[in-house]
DRENPARO-790603 format. One record per residue (C-alpha): z, y, x. Coordinates in pm, 1 decimal. Example, Ala and Ser with C-alpha at 12.3 -4.5 7.8 and 13.67 -1.06 7.14 Angstrom:
BEGIN
REC        zz        yy        xx
REC     780.0    -450.0    1230.0
REC     714.0    -106.0    1367.0
END
This chain:
BEGIN
REC        zz        yy        xx
REC   -1776.4   -1043.3    -164.7
REC   -1481.1   -1276.5     -17.7
REC   -1636.4   -1604.0     -38.0
REC   -1733.0   -1667.7     314.6
REC   -1510.1   -1802.3     554.8
REC   -1408.1   -1534.2     824.4
REC   -1574.7   -1543.7    1152.3
REC   -1359.9   -1676.5    1456.6
REC   -1175.2   -1457.1    1680.5
REC   -1420.7   -1214.2    1809.6
REC   -1482.6   -1050.4    2146.0
REC   -1291.7    -712.6    2073.9
REC    -943.5    -691.5    2101.3
REC    -739.9    -583.5    1829.6
REC    -542.9    -274.6    1913.8
REC    -297.8    -103.5    1675.5
REC    -104.4     204.4    1700.1
REC     268.0     155.4    1774.4
REC     475.3     439.0    1629.2
REC     787.9     298.5    1834.3
REC     550.1     366.4    2198.3
REC     349.7     638.6    2043.6
REC      32.4     450.8    2178.8
REC    -246.4     179.4    2106.7
REC    -170.1    -189.0    2202.2
REC    -337.1    -480.4    2203.6
REC    -185.6    -727.8    1946.8
REC     -40.3   -1017.5    2118.2
REC     142.6   -1227.9    1847.5
REC     527.0   -1356.9    1906.8
REC     375.9   -1701.5    1791.2
REC      39.5   -1780.9    1922.9
REC    -213.4   -1804.6    1636.6
REC       8.1   -1647.7    1376.8
REC      69.2   -1303.5    1246.8
REC     410.4   -1211.7    1085.5
REC     401.8    -897.2     877.9
REC     692.8    -722.7     708.1
REC     620.4    -452.1     456.0
REC     866.9    -204.3     306.6
REC     852.5    -242.0     -91.3
REC     921.8     -31.0    -368.9
REC    1251.0      74.2    -509.2
REC    1167.1     -69.0    -871.5
REC    1353.0     227.7   -1058.6
REC    1014.1     379.4   -1200.7
REC     650.8     350.4   -1172.3
REC     474.6     379.5    -827.6
REC     289.5     681.7    -768.8
REC     -55.8     686.8    -595.7
REC      68.5     828.7    -267.9
REC     327.4     489.1    -290.9
REC      26.6     292.4    -325.7
REC    -168.4     395.8     -33.7
REC     109.1     227.1     193.2
REC       2.1    -128.6      14.5
REC    -374.5     -60.9      70.2
REC    -308.3      10.4     407.5
REC     -92.3    -324.1     460.7
REC    -324.4    -543.2     280.4
REC    -600.5    -406.7     499.0
REC    -404.8    -461.9     823.4
REC    -341.1    -834.0     656.5
REC    -685.3    -878.4     622.5
REC    -805.5    -773.1     948.2
REC    -549.1    -992.2    1080.6
REC    -693.9   -1298.0     883.8
REC   -1046.7   -1190.5     983.5
REC    -942.9   -1209.6    1328.6
REC    -828.3   -1570.5    1300.7
REC    -460.7   -1524.2    1290.6
REC    -265.8   -1712.5    1023.9
REC     -82.0   -1455.0     830.6
REC     254.5   -1461.6     695.9
REC     300.6   -1134.8     510.2
REC     642.8   -1059.4     332.0
REC     667.3    -752.2      98.8
REC    1027.1    -673.3     -28.1
REC    1150.7    -534.9    -376.5
REC    1446.3    -288.3    -340.0
REC    1638.8    -349.9    -685.4
REC    1982.3    -205.8    -550.6
REC    2134.4      -7.1    -252.3
REC    1867.4     256.5    -235.2
REC    2014.1     628.5    -317.0
REC    1844.7     908.2    -493.7
REC    1807.0    1072.2    -145.7
REC    1648.4     874.4     128.9
REC    1911.4    1071.3     340.2
REC    2187.6     822.7     227.7
REC    2339.0    1031.1     -24.2
REC    2364.1    1062.4    -413.5
REC    2374.2     771.5    -684.4
REC    2168.1     430.6    -687.0
REC    1834.4     489.4    -804.8
REC    1860.6     160.8   -1007.4
REC    2203.1     219.2   -1187.3
REC    2112.2     593.2   -1258.4
REC    1772.9     452.1   -1397.6
REC    1952.5     194.3   -1610.2
REC    2174.6     491.8   -1729.9
REC    1916.8     723.1   -1813.7
REC    1718.7     460.5   -2011.7
REC    2002.9     259.4   -2166.6
REC    1918.8     -57.6   -2028.9
REC    2050.6    -326.4   -1768.7
REC    1960.5    -248.9   -1389.0
REC    1795.7    -608.2   -1415.5
REC    1574.6    -511.1   -1699.4
REC    1491.1    -189.8   -1521.3
REC    1397.5    -395.4   -1194.4
REC    1196.9    -660.0   -1379.9
REC     977.2    -409.1   -1597.2
REC     901.9    -180.9   -1298.5
REC     810.4    -492.6   -1064.5
REC     568.7    -592.3   -1309.3
REC     400.6    -260.0   -1318.4
REC     396.4    -265.9    -950.7
REC     229.2    -593.7    -923.1
REC     -24.2    -482.0   -1167.7
REC     -93.5    -189.2    -979.9
REC    -145.7    -393.5    -675.7
REC    -376.8    -637.4    -858.5
REC    -596.9    -362.7    -981.3
REC    -643.6    -227.1    -625.7
REC    -713.2    -592.9    -521.9
REC    -431.0    -611.0    -305.5
REC    -373.6    -989.1    -225.3
REC     -20.1   -1130.3    -295.1
REC     231.3   -1161.6      12.2
REC     325.4   -1520.8     108.7
REC     655.5   -1429.9     -41.3
REC     793.7   -1144.3    -253.4
REC    1176.3   -1108.7    -109.1
REC    1413.0    -954.8    -362.7
REC    1691.9    -778.7    -242.7
REC    1978.0    -906.2    -467.0
REC    1859.3   -1246.4    -370.8
REC    1978.3   -1196.1     -41.1
REC    2323.2   -1036.4     -46.4
REC    2515.4   -1315.3      94.5
REC    2298.5   -1299.6     379.3
REC    2360.6    -915.3     399.8
REC    2722.1    -988.1     403.1
REC    2683.7   -1204.9     675.5
REC    2467.1   -1007.3     873.1
REC    2705.7    -685.4     837.2
REC    3033.1    -912.5     932.5
REC    2841.6   -1003.9    1272.9
REC    2792.6    -653.7    1363.8
REC    3081.6    -480.9    1194.9
REC    3345.0    -536.1    1475.2
REC    3142.5    -384.1    1755.1
REC    2913.8    -136.4    1587.9
REC    3069.2     -33.0    1252.8
REC    3378.0     110.3    1109.1
REC    3537.0     132.2     769.9
REC    3612.1     458.1     546.6
REC    3732.9     463.4     190.5
REC    3384.5     478.9      68.8
REC    3235.0     178.3     276.6
REC    3159.7      46.1     600.6
REC    2946.8     254.1     824.5
REC    2731.0     233.0    1130.9
REC    2829.6     419.3    1423.4
REC    2476.6     526.2    1567.0
REC    2621.9     587.6    1925.7
REC    2694.5     204.8    1988.9
REC    2317.3     156.6    2037.6
REC    2072.4     315.4    2278.4
REC    1785.1     541.2    2174.7
REC    1880.7     591.4    1833.6
REC    1585.1     789.1    1650.1
REC    1348.6     716.0    1902.5
REC    1106.6     620.3    1626.6
REC    1175.5     929.1    1415.7
REC    1172.1    1133.1    1743.2
REC    1505.3    1259.5    1670.6
REC    1787.1    1209.6    1914.4
REC    2041.4    1493.1    1792.0
REC    2230.9    1564.8    1509.1
REC    1981.9    1826.3    1393.3
REC    1688.3    1614.1    1412.4
REC    1452.9    1462.8    1126.2
REC    1672.7    1157.4    1103.3
REC    1989.0    1335.2    1010.1
REC    2217.6    1173.4     721.5
REC    2387.8    1361.7     487.6
REC    2752.2    1433.2     569.1
REC    3030.6    1237.9     434.6
REC    3381.2    1302.1     512.7
REC    3521.0    1103.5     766.2
REC    3199.1    1023.2     949.2
REC    3190.1    1000.9    1325.5
REC    2838.2    1161.1    1354.1
REC    2625.4    1328.9    1115.7
REC    2357.7    1028.2    1144.9
REC    2589.3     745.6    1082.8
REC    2483.3     529.3     783.4
REC    2638.2     302.5     531.3
REC    2600.0     -83.2     559.0
REC    2816.8    -137.7     288.0
REC    2929.1      83.3     -17.2
REC    3248.4      45.3    -207.8
REC    3265.2      83.9    -584.8
REC    3461.6     409.0    -638.4
REC    3818.3     331.2    -780.8
REC    3818.5     319.8   -1153.0
REC    3415.4     261.3   -1176.3
REC    3222.2     -31.4   -1221.7
REC    2846.9    -102.6   -1145.2
REC    2598.5    -340.3   -1290.0
REC    2526.3    -439.8    -942.9
REC    2793.5    -510.1    -734.2
REC    2959.5    -797.0    -524.0
REC    3268.0    -886.0    -342.8
REC    3301.5    -823.2      50.4
REC    3528.0    -797.7     335.1
REC    3531.2    -433.5     287.2
REC    3565.1    -427.3    -105.2
REC    3360.3    -473.6    -400.1
REC    3041.1    -285.8    -398.3
REC    2679.4    -310.0    -298.0
REC    2478.8    -317.7      38.5
REC    2344.6     -18.2     184.4
REC    1955.2      45.3     176.2
REC    1896.0       0.6     507.2
REC    2055.8    -312.6     575.0
REC    1841.1    -502.4     300.0
REC    1512.7    -479.3     503.4
REC    1691.1    -600.8     870.8
REC    1813.0    -883.9     663.2
REC    1519.2    -991.6     467.3
REC    1273.9    -936.6     772.7
REC    1511.7   -1167.5    1003.9
REC    1554.6   -1435.8     724.4
REC    1190.6   -1451.9     645.2
REC     991.6   -1408.2     975.5
REC    1264.6   -1447.1    1237.7
REC    1317.4   -1179.8    1503.1
REC    1128.5   -1033.5    1678.2
REC     852.2   -1082.9    1430.5
REC     499.4    -908.4    1500.5
REC     441.5    -616.7    1294.6
REC     665.8    -371.6    1025.4
REC     467.1    -146.9     804.8
REC     564.8     152.7     580.6
REC     518.0     474.4     476.5
REC     526.5     780.9     733.9
REC     843.8     888.0     565.3
REC    1028.0     577.3     662.3
REC     983.4     666.8     998.5
REC    1253.9     917.2    1000.6
REC    1532.6     767.3     857.9
REC    1496.8     396.4     719.5
REC    1322.6     238.6    1010.4
REC    1554.7     422.9    1269.1
REC    1849.2     278.0    1071.5
REC    1683.2     -51.5    1029.8
REC    1603.8     -59.8    1412.9
REC    1974.1      15.4    1501.3
REC    2117.1    -250.9    1297.7
REC    1834.2    -494.1    1456.4
REC    1962.6    -409.3    1794.3
REC    2313.6    -441.2    1695.2
REC    2244.9    -791.1    1541.2
REC    2048.9    -918.8    1827.8
REC    2256.1    -765.9    2104.7
REC    2000.0    -569.5    2268.2
REC    2018.4    -275.5    2475.9
REC    1803.1       9.4    2466.9
REC    1406.6       3.9    2310.9
REC    1235.4     -44.3    2666.8
REC    1095.9    -365.2    2514.2
REC     967.5    -289.8    2158.0
REC    1087.2    -638.3    2014.5
REC    1429.2    -521.5    2081.9
REC    1378.7    -331.1    1756.5
REC    1316.1    -623.3    1565.5
REC     950.5    -625.5    1532.5
REC     723.2    -572.8    1833.5
REC     488.4    -301.2    1649.9
REC     591.9     -38.6    1387.4
REC     297.6     107.7    1190.9
REC     296.1     374.2     934.3
REC      49.5     532.5     725.5
REC      36.7     899.8     658.4
REC      96.5    1077.5     333.5
REC    -134.4    1164.8      49.3
REC    -148.8    1510.0     -26.6
REC    -183.1    1636.5    -379.8
REC    -231.7    2005.8    -380.2
REC    -148.3    2014.7    -749.1
REC     187.9    1918.0    -694.3
REC     185.4    1613.0    -926.9
REC     268.1    1348.9    -627.1
REC     644.8    1350.7    -660.2
REC     785.7    1128.6    -953.1
REC    1062.2    1418.4   -1007.0
REC     768.1    1655.5   -1142.2
REC     751.3    1439.4   -1467.1
REC     386.3    1345.2   -1534.7
REC     318.7    1208.5   -1181.1
REC      -9.4    1049.9   -1057.2
REC      13.0     716.1   -1101.9
REC    -294.1     443.7   -1111.5
REC    -277.2     416.2   -1449.3
REC    -344.9     788.4   -1516.2
REC    -659.6     746.7   -1305.5
REC    -767.4     463.9   -1517.8
REC    -691.7     650.7   -1826.8
REC    -913.8     909.3   -1705.2
REC   -1198.6     632.7   -1645.7
REC   -1201.3     604.4   -1248.1
REC   -1194.8     231.4   -1166.9
REC    -870.6     133.4    -934.8
REC   -1108.3      18.1    -662.3
REC   -1256.4     381.4    -638.9
REC    -921.8     493.5    -523.3
REC    -927.0     193.9    -290.6
REC   -1228.4     299.3    -128.6
REC   -1096.1     671.8    -120.5
REC    -810.0     534.7     100.9
REC   -1066.0     350.2     330.5
REC   -1269.3     666.3     376.7
REC    -996.6     805.1     604.0
REC    -779.1     658.2     870.6
REC    -437.6     533.7     790.7
REC    -275.4     756.0    1024.1
REC    -470.3    1069.4     886.4
REC    -333.5    1271.2     594.6
REC    -570.7    1207.9     295.8
REC    -584.7    1487.3      17.2
REC    -626.5    1360.7    -329.0
REC    -880.1    1519.9    -567.9
REC   -1055.9    1443.1    -863.4
REC   -1356.5    1535.9    -703.9
REC   -1280.6    1345.3    -417.5
REC   -1191.6    1043.1    -631.1
REC   -1521.5    1090.2    -815.7
REC   -1747.2    1082.4    -483.0
REC   -1585.0     765.4    -396.6
REC   -1641.7     603.5    -742.7
REC   -2024.9     690.8    -707.8
REC   -2004.8     556.2    -351.9
REC   -1853.8     246.1    -449.7
REC   -2115.2     226.8    -767.7
REC   -2395.2     265.9    -514.0
REC   -2236.7     -13.4    -262.2
REC   -2212.4    -243.2    -578.9
REC   -2570.4    -196.0    -709.0
REC   -2709.7    -271.9    -321.3
REC   -2505.1    -625.7    -294.1
REC   -2596.6    -726.1    -627.6
REC   -2935.8    -880.2    -564.8
REC   -2770.3   -1144.0    -323.8
REC   -2486.9   -1201.7    -534.8
REC   -2630.8   -1532.5    -636.6
REC   -2759.9   -1645.7    -342.8
REC   -2614.5   -1951.4    -156.2
REC   -2433.5   -1817.4     184.2
REC   -2602.5   -1892.1     501.7
REC   -2532.7   -1912.9     871.8
REC   -2576.2   -1563.7    1019.3
REC   -2865.0   -1581.6    1282.0
REC   -3043.2   -1279.2    1228.4
REC   -2999.2   -1053.1    1526.8
REC   -2978.0    -738.0    1298.6
REC   -2675.1    -886.0    1109.2
REC   -2507.9   -1015.8    1410.3
REC   -2518.8    -673.7    1564.6
REC   -2393.5    -508.2    1253.6
REC   -2109.2    -774.0    1246.6
REC   -2007.0    -704.0    1636.8
REC   -2004.0    -320.7    1544.2
REC   -1812.8    -387.8    1220.2
REC   -1540.5    -589.9    1412.7
REC   -1517.9    -332.5    1716.6
REC   -1443.7     -72.5    1432.9
REC   -1182.6    -255.3    1251.7
REC   -1032.5    -374.2    1591.5
REC   -1001.9       1.9    1698.7
REC    -664.2      29.6    1487.6
REC    -825.7     -19.2    1175.2
REC   -1127.7     196.8    1150.9
REC   -1214.1     158.9     810.8
REC   -1413.0     484.4     773.3
REC   -1661.9     359.5    1026.8
REC   -1670.1      -7.8     873.6
REC   -1732.2     138.3     550.3
REC   -2058.8     299.1     689.0
REC   -2154.4     -47.2     849.8
REC   -2116.7    -262.3     519.8
REC   -2334.4     -10.5     349.4
REC   -2580.3     -78.1     612.2
REC   -2586.1    -435.8     543.5
REC   -2611.7    -391.2     163.1
REC   -2902.8    -141.7     211.9
REC   -3118.0    -394.2     436.2
REC   -3459.2    -513.7     283.6
REC   -3670.2    -808.8     369.2
REC   -3391.5    -992.6     524.2
REC   -3259.0   -1366.7     415.7
REC   -3060.2   -1326.0     102.4
REC   -2817.4   -1589.4     219.8
REC   -2748.3   -1462.5     541.3
REC   -2712.7   -1097.0     410.4
REC   -2444.5   -1253.6     125.6
REC   -2245.0   -1402.9     420.6
REC   -2253.2   -1081.9     601.0
REC   -2126.4    -897.8     303.0
REC   -1869.2   -1143.2     247.2
REC   -1720.5   -1110.4     587.0
REC   -1702.4    -773.9     598.0
REC   -1571.3    -753.6     220.3
REC   -1281.0    -990.4     332.3
REC   -1149.5    -686.0     535.5
REC   -1252.2    -419.4     296.5
REC   -1123.3    -577.1     -19.1
REC   -1392.4    -400.0    -249.3
REC   -1455.5    -738.5    -444.4
REC   -1820.0    -717.6    -396.1
REC   -1868.5   -1052.6    -505.4
REC   -1718.1   -1006.2    -858.6
REC   -1743.6    -662.7    -942.7
REC   -2031.7    -556.6   -1125.7
REC   -2193.4    -197.0   -1215.2
REC   -2081.5    -232.0   -1597.6
REC   -1720.3    -308.1   -1476.3
REC   -1700.8      24.3   -1314.0
REC   -1777.4     184.2   -1636.0
REC   -1409.5     253.1   -1736.2
REC   -1365.8     414.7   -2090.6
REC   -1160.6     729.0   -2078.0
REC    -849.5     714.7   -2299.8
REC    -927.1    1058.6   -2428.1
REC   -1316.8     936.8   -2548.2
REC   -1351.8    1009.8   -2900.3
REC   -1690.8     802.0   -2952.7
REC   -1735.7     436.5   -2963.8
REC   -1929.6     244.9   -2719.7
REC   -2145.9      86.9   -3009.3
REC   -2200.6     451.7   -3142.9
REC   -2343.7     552.9   -2817.0
REC   -2580.3     272.9   -2803.6
REC   -2678.4     344.7   -3168.5
REC   -2746.8     721.4   -3056.8
REC   -2930.1     609.0   -2755.0
REC   -3166.6     394.7   -2996.3
REC   -3233.4     692.3   -3209.0
REC   -3319.2     915.8   -2909.6
REC   -3540.6     674.6   -2771.4
REC   -3737.5     629.9   -3096.4
REC   -3749.7     999.5   -3121.4
REC   -3897.5    1013.1   -2747.1
REC   -4138.9     727.9   -2876.2
REC   -4287.3     963.7   -3131.8
REC   -4273.5    1261.9   -2883.5
REC   -4003.5    1463.8   -3113.9
REC   -3855.8    1589.5   -2815.4
REC   -3644.6    1853.1   -2997.6
REC   -3460.7    1558.6   -3175.9
REC   -3445.8    1380.6   -2847.0
REC   -3287.6    1684.3   -2670.2
REC   -3039.8    1736.9   -2971.0
REC   -2910.7    1378.2   -2921.8
REC   -2862.6    1415.5   -2551.1
REC   -2685.5    1732.3   -2594.1
REC   -2465.0    1535.2   -2875.9
REC   -2368.1    1260.7   -2609.2
REC   -2302.3    1523.6   -2337.0
REC   -2043.3    1707.7   -2575.5
REC   -1889.4    1373.4   -2640.2
REC   -1834.1    1325.6   -2267.0
REC   -2148.4    1091.1   -2187.1
REC   -2404.6    1097.3   -1908.0
REC   -2748.5     994.8   -2027.8
REC   -2918.4     820.8   -1746.4
REC   -3305.5     775.9   -1827.8
REC   -3488.5     515.7   -1608.4
REC   -3157.9     354.4   -1516.6
REC   -3085.2     -16.3   -1658.4
REC   -2726.4      84.7   -1748.2
REC   -2851.1     368.3   -1965.0
REC   -2516.7     572.7   -1969.4
REC   -2194.4     629.7   -1836.7
REC   -1890.6     838.2   -1874.9
REC   -1901.2    1200.8   -1754.1
REC   -1569.9    1258.6   -1550.3
REC   -1374.7    1526.3   -1408.8
REC   -1042.3    1635.0   -1378.6
END
């Protein structure tokens, strides 16, 4: 339920874990009353797997929490449509150019198609649109100006492009906990580089080649480096320093340390004793989604994407709830059994909230509700404690003999953070037809009618046979339940 206005900033201070300082810090906005957040978006050369999508559930929950705490949110998510190479370690072919060649399409068409697919997945997960989508190719001119500003002091040119010299900034790799050439932040070798971890600011198009995405620059015709893009878009739309930069934990090792180095150079900063010298005051990272079945990577062919979950009959919000059950900084293991349990939990919550859906929201004065809201606020203010917050919204939903308007308002305030759409989703909406289902819904209803008639005439053998027929067709018969039936889901 998201139709109630959020309560004012509460007594619980918002504490968030800063990956740069490795500590919990009380959120203090750069601009009073505002929260400016930048989230690394996808490289739109392919569909996003569900591990990628965890980052956006996390970023959305963070944004919802900031709004719940009373801050005016400006959230930016970028779309990378150029510059990201096939290795995050700054090596290989451009992902967009490679996908275009493989599919026989233009890089622009590839970007448009996969951007639309990504945004559809976000909508399925009830992830709100950011204040602005920034598309990398729209900012190339600004990227060139940014690079010109730092080139003389911090960069050097090779035949292959313009490279950033990491020795020109202090504390390089501190975010990744890698301060040597052999650390986690190591970048692949390129002939002529001064240091192994030096990275490309601008890549020249090799002689004799033509790329679909290339621009003129002081260092030759080519394309920007992947790391440069986020620095430029963040500065352009949020200013520096801004409040929070988010991304998956994989970005903590290479991409974000390189962003930070560029930001230090651009802003003329020294070391990172003050977090805002990195460009953002806080750097926040969600941990991995682990799949023991080995289908998380896009290189595996049929990888786990949200459409596959829907095709198997799981509502996308079950995946959102599954993510919320774990702390964002903890590894989360994916299994079909775990997803099924999350779907069951979501169904119970939707059913418990349904009786007050049409009630007029009322001012919350009941002490039981205010106490639970205070606990909810404390949980979510403690570095986004969504696992505890879920138990509290369930407690409110289960409450009996309480004013319906107040209960609706309390659920709406909590769901404004959790984003489970309780004001809209009905239990029937959670019954998603599996793609492999071989029986039509009207056929199921017809068999259930015949079964009801058999039971009424005490022909229990016929009743059991019809039930077994439905079970064999993948249908769960639920006697005594108003819904009557549901799909039997598994892996």
